[in-house]
ZAMARGU-4260 file (C-alpha; in steps of 0.2 Angstrom, whole numbers, plus 5000, padded with zeros to 4 digits):
<rodrens>
0) 5000/5000/5000 | 5015/5012/5004 | 5025/5009/4987 | 5006/5012/4979 | 5004/5029/4988
5) 5023/5033/4981 | 5020/5030/4965 | 5003/5039/4965 | 5011/5055/4971 | 5025/5054/4959
10) 5013/5055/4946 | 5004/5067/4953 | 5018/5079/4955 | 5025/5074/4935 | 5009/5079/4929
15) 5005/5095/4939 | 5024/5101/4933 | 5020/5098/4916 | 5005/5107/4919 | 5014/5122/4925
20) 5027/5123/4912 | 5013/5123/4900 | 5004/5137/4907 | 5022/5148/4912 | 5019/5158/4895
25) 5001/5161/4899 | 5002/5167/4916 | 5018/5176/4910 | 5006/5186/4900 | 4992/5189/4911
30) 5000/5196/4924 | 5008/5208/4912 | 4991/5213/4907 | 4984/5214/4923 | 5001/5225/4934
35) 4998/5237/4916 | 4978/5236/4915 | 4971/5234/4936 | 4983/5248/4943 | 4972/5260/4950
40) 4975/5275/4940 | 4984/5291/4945 | 4975/5306/4935 | 4986/5319/4943 | 5004/5310/4942
45) 5016/5319/4935 | 5006/5335/4930 | 5015/5347/4942 | 5032/5342/4933 | 5027/5346/4916
50) 5021/5364/4912 | 5010/5359/4900 | 5003/5342/4893 | 4998/5330/4879 | 4981/5335/4883
55) 4983/5354/4887 | 4982/5351/4907 | 4993/5363/4918 | 4995/5361/4936 | 5000/5376/4949
60) 5001/5380/4966 | 4995/5399/4970 | 5003/5408/4984 | 4994/5410/4998 | 4994/5422/5017
65) 4985/5415/5030 | 4982/5422/5047 | 4970/5423/5062 | 4958/5434/5068 | 4947/5432/5084
70) 4929/5429/5079 | 4914/5441/5083 | 4899/5436/5095 | 4886/5424/5088 | 4869/5423/5089
75) 4866/5408/5102 | 4846/5412/5106 | 4834/5396/5100 | 4846/5386/5094 | 4843/5366/5095
80) 4857/5365/5108 | 4865/5373/5123 | 4882/5372/5133 | 4888/5374/5149 | 4907/5370/5156
85) 4925/5374/5153 | 4941/5368/5148 | 4958/5374/5145 | 4967/5371/5128 | 4986/5373/5128
90) 4983/5381/5111 | 4967/5389/5113 | 4966/5395/5128 | 4952/5396/5140 | 4933/5394/5134
95) 4919/5394/5147 | 4901/5391/5142 | 4885/5396/5152 | 4866/5395/5148 | 4852/5408/5151
100) 4834/5401/5154 | 4817/5405/5156 | 4806/5394/5165 | 4787/5393/5161 | 4772/5386/5171
105) 4766/5370/5168 | 4751/5373/5171 | 4741/5390/5179 | 4740/5390/5198 | 4722/5396/5201
110) 4720/5411/5210 | 4715/5411/5228 | 4721/5392/5229 | 4726/5388/5248 | 4746/5387/5252
115) 4746/5390/5271 | 4748/5370/5272 | 4764/5368/5258 | 4783/5364/5263 | 4796/5364/5249
120) 4805/5349/5252 | 4816/5352/5235 | 4820/5360/5219 | 4829/5352/5207 | 4835/5358/5189
125) 4835/5344/5176 | 4845/5348/5161 | 4842/5334/5147 | 4860/5329/5139 | 4858/5329/5121
130) 4859/5313/5115 | 4877/5303/5109 | 4882/5321/5107 | 4884/5327/5125 | 4902/5336/5130
135) 4916/5341/5121 | 4931/5338/5131 | 4931/5325/5146 | 4920/5320/5161 | 4927/5326/5175
140) 4917/5334/5189 | 4912/5354/5189 | 4907/5366/5200 | 4890/5371/5194 | 4881/5389/5198
145) 4865/5394/5197 | 4859/5412/5197 | 4842/5420/5195 | 4840/5431/5182 | 4835/5453/5187
150) 4830/5456/5170 | 4816/5453/5159 | 4820/5442/5141 | 4809/5444/5127 | 4806/5431/5113
155) 4807/5444/5102 | 4826/5450/5106 | 4842/5441/5097 | 4853/5435/5111 | 4872/5433/5108
160) 4886/5424/5114 | 4892/5439/5125 | 4877/5445/5131 | 4880/5441/5149 | 4865/5446/5159
165) 4860/5453/5175 | 4857/5443/5190 | 4856/5442/5207 | 4871/5439/5218 | 4865/5423/5228
170) 4872/5407/5220 | 4853/5395/5220 | 4863/5381/5223 | 4860/5371/5237 | 4879/5364/5240
175) 4890/5377/5235 | 4907/5374/5228 | 4904/5354/5228 | 4907/5346/5211 | 4895/5335/5202
180) 4901/5324/5189 | 4891/5322/5173 | 4885/5304/5168 | 4877/5305/5148 | 4878/5287/5147
185) 4869/5281/5162 | 4850/5283/5165 | 4843/5292/5182 | 4831/5282/5194 | 4819/5295/5202
190) 4803/5287/5213 | 4806/5271/5204 | 4805/5277/5186 | 4820/5277/5174 | 4825/5295/5166
195) 4835/5299/5151 | 4851/5304/5156 | 4852/5321/5163 | 4861/5332/5174 | 4852/5337/5190
200) 4854/5352/5201 | 4847/5352/5217 | 4844/5371/5224 | 4841/5377/5238 | 4824/5377/5248
205) 4822/5393/5251 | 4821/5395/5234 | 4809/5380/5233 | 4799/5388/5249 | 4796/5406/5237
210) 4789/5400/5224 | 4777/5388/5234 | 4772/5401/5244 | 4767/5411/5229 | 4753/5396/5223
215) 4737/5405/5222 | 4745/5423/5222 | 4745/5433/5206 | 4760/5428/5203 | 4755/5413/5196
220) 4740/5414/5187 | 4749/5414/5171 | 4764/5413/5164 | 4766/5431/5158 | 4763/5437/5177
225) 4776/5422/5182 | 4787/5430/5170 | 4788/5445/5179 | 4788/5435/5197 | 4803/5424/5191
230) 4812/5429/5177 | 4824/5416/5175 | 4841/5406/5179 | 4858/5410/5172 | 4868/5392/5175
235) 4886/5393/5175 | 4903/5384/5181 | 4918/5391/5190 | 4929/5378/5191 | 4944/5388/5197
240) 4962/5383/5189 | 4961/5371/5177 | 4973/5359/5171 | 4975/5356/5151 | 4961/5344/5144
245) 4953/5343/5163 | 4934/5344/5160 | 4925/5351/5143 | 4907/5359/5139 | 4893/5347/5140
250) 4880/5348/5129 | 4859/5350/5132 | 4843/5348/5124 | 4833/5361/5133 | 4817/5360/5123
255) 4816/5340/5128 | 4804/5335/5140 | 4816/5331/5153 | 4825/5348/5156 | 4814/5356/5168
260) 4812/5363/5185 | 4806/5352/5197 | 4797/5358/5214 | 4793/5344/5230 | 4782/5348/5241
265) 4769/5343/5254 | 4752/5345/5258 | 4751/5346/5278 | 4732/5348/5277 | 4727/5332/5270
270) 4727/5314/5279 | 4740/5306/5277 | 4751/5320/5271 | 4752/5321/5253 | 4767/5320/5242
275) 4766/5331/5228 | 4778/5337/5213 | 4779/5354/5200 | 4785/5355/5185 | 4791/5372/5179
280) 4796/5368/5159 | 4809/5374/5146 | 4800/5373/5129 | 4801/5383/5114 | 4790/5400/5120
285) 4807/5400/5133 | 4822/5413/5130 | 4836/5402/5129 | 4854/5406/5124 | 4870/5401/5128
290) 4885/5415/5135 | 4903/5411/5128 | 4918/5419/5136 | 4937/5414/5127 | 4954/5418/5131
295) 4966/5415/5118 | 4979/5423/5130 | 4978/5409/5143 | 4984/5397/5129 | 5002/5390/5136
300) 5009/5388/5119 | 5014/5404/5114 | 5010/5403/5094 | 4990/5410/5094 | 4994/5424/5104
305) 5009/5430/5092 | 4999/5425/5077 | 4983/5435/5085 | 4999/5451/5087 | 5004/5450/5069
310) 4993/5445/5056 | 5008/5450/5042 | 5019/5433/5049 | 5020/5419/5038 | 5011/5407/5048
315) 5017/5388/5051 | 4999/5384/5057 | 4983/5392/5061 | 4969/5391/5070 | 4949/5389/5071
320) 4939/5388/5083 | 4920/5388/5085 | 4906/5398/5098 | 4913/5413/5092 | 4932/5408/5094
325) 4943/5410/5079 | 4944/5412/5062 | 4958/5409/5048 | 4959/5421/5033 | 4965/5417/5017
330) 4971/5428/5005 | 4979/5427/4988 | 4992/5441/4984 | 4997/5433/4967 | 4982/5426/4960
335) 4979/5439/4945 | 4994/5435/4937 | 4985/5420/4930 | 4974/5430/4921 | 4984/5435/4907
340) 4993/5418/4906 | 4982/5413/4891 | 4975/5398/4902 | 4957/5393/4907 | 4953/5388/4923
345) 4947/5370/4926 | 4948/5367/4944 | 4954/5376/4959 | 4955/5368/4975 | 4957/5375/4992
350) 4968/5360/5002 | 4971/5360/5021 | 4977/5349/5031 | 4976/5348/5051 | 4993/5353/5058
355) 4998/5339/5071 | 4986/5326/5080 | 4971/5329/5092 | 4965/5323/5108 | 4950/5312/5103
360) 4938/5320/5117 | 4941/5336/5107 | 4937/5331/5089 | 4939/5345/5073 | 4925/5349/5066
365) 4915/5341/5054 | 4916/5353/5041 | 4919/5371/5038 | 4912/5386/5028 | 4922/5397/5018
370) 4915/5414/5015 | 4920/5430/5008 | 4914/5447/5011 | 4902/5458/5003 | 4905/5477/5001
375) 4897/5481/5019 | 4909/5468/5024 | 4897/5454/5029 | 4899/5437/5027 | 4891/5431/5011
380) 4893/5415/5001 | 4903/5410/4988 | 4897/5405/4970 | 4901/5387/4973 | 4892/5388/4989
385) 4877/5392/4977 | 4878/5376/4968 | 4876/5368/4986 | 4885/5362/5000 | 4891/5346/4988
390) 4899/5354/4976 | 4912/5366/4987 | 4914/5349/5000 | 4923/5356/5016 | 4922/5342/5026
395) 4935/5333/5035 | 4943/5316/5028 | 4950/5307/5041 | 4961/5294/5032 | 4968/5312/5023
400) 4968/5322/5040 | 4962/5337/5029 | 4947/5348/5023 | 4945/5352/5004 | 4936/5365/4996
405) 4930/5368/4977 | 4932/5386/4976 | 4933/5385/4956 | 4920/5398/4951 | 4925/5410/4966
410) 4942/5409/4958 | 4935/5412/4942 | 4926/5425/4949 | 4939/5434/4955 | 4950/5433/4940
415) 4938/5441/4927 | 4933/5453/4938 | 4917/5451/4945 | 4921/5446/4962 | 4933/5456/4974
420) 4951/5448/4980 | 4949/5452/4996 | 4950/5434/5003 | 4943/5422/5013 | 4937/5418/5031
425) 4936/5400/5038 | 4924/5394/5052 | 4916/5380/5058 | 4900/5372/5054 | 4886/5372/5069
430) 4895/5387/5076 | 4882/5391/5089 | 4879/5373/5096 | 4895/5365/5095 | 4913/5367/5103
435) 4923/5361/5091 | 4941/5367/5084 | 4956/5364/5073 | 4973/5370/5071 | 4978/5368/5051
440) 4994/5368/5041 | 4999/5385/5035 | 5004/5391/5021 | 5023/5392/5028 | 5022/5375/5035
445) 5035/5362/5030 | 5023/5349/5030 | 5008/5346/5018 | 5005/5367/5019 | 4989/5375/5016
450) 4989/5376/4997 | 4977/5383/4982 | 4980/5369/4967 | 4975/5380/4952 | 4971/5366/4937
455) 4972/5375/4920 | 4966/5369/4899 | 4975/5378/4887 | 4960/5372/4874
</rodrens>
């Protein structure tokens, strides 16, 4: 049996060797075809090495000048999300955010209702986290403060990020100076009910009793009267001296039904004594906005303060920051030399790589926007944006670690004189509801600099 197996193996091996020799020329030919025909085309290969290729295409990189400016205040009232918290970024400095909001009656309290036996137990401010977008930074404990407003707010007004309201000086938090650790991924259990993730700040009993004493009075007969009696809240933090990347900004959805101020009390006139709850709601009829304070001079690395002080520097890095933080301005000092070159612009692509790496808890914006300035100095859309955001792009590309913008129509407008050559300004998308920021390479960077890539044709 063993001899038969050895003989069979020799026959099989001899057959395979002959088959391989007979197929070798064919295999060699197929490998050659595949190496030529199946290779991913490199459409830009060599274009930047030749002034004009055989198809009449020419590629050039235009000179850029980029610098950083502090953004102006932005509208934060009536948006889908509000932010509170603080952190220190060694590159960008410190940022603090607070929430200003009204609260309203969940139901009117009849005039004349007897409140003599009502006793306050507690008052809790509940803020519902905004789903999976719950924070920018880490979840270390923060010291929250809650103040009662001393000024009335109006739904007819626009409130901006630098608008600090007037408020009474007494902090209404029950335990002042204590740190609350946010838990945006854990449901809260109250009275046996599982509630969605929220931050719960216990307020003082004096305020709770004052609200309870107003039951049955003219102050609570309707929301118009109540908003004169209790004008709203200013929610902020005081985290003292912070280490880099410690804490962060928390994202809340105030129009979620779980966001409210809850009064827990007892009616001692009943037998047995009844425990009751009254909700002061936050809804679309409430004024609500985010207050933001940036301190860029607190950056531990001096490069940003240096750039802000001198816009003429050849920047190796630039900065973009949401919440009215920072803008990057890009100018094209020699773009007009292409106007007399006898070439037809086929594509203009602004390429903006990231500078270095970033903390996973502080990701870059998902998208950046470019604006030009109109004759009045206001932000204006580029003609490429008017064709749809899918045309101009500006989305973050994780594999490339860069942003790209197709600004062909804008550059063509500059070349033909229909648009002024006064540069572009770069801002993050969702500027009023996120805290994202990013460092980009500047035109003077030694590696992967910011650049404007121009493709021309000669026919």
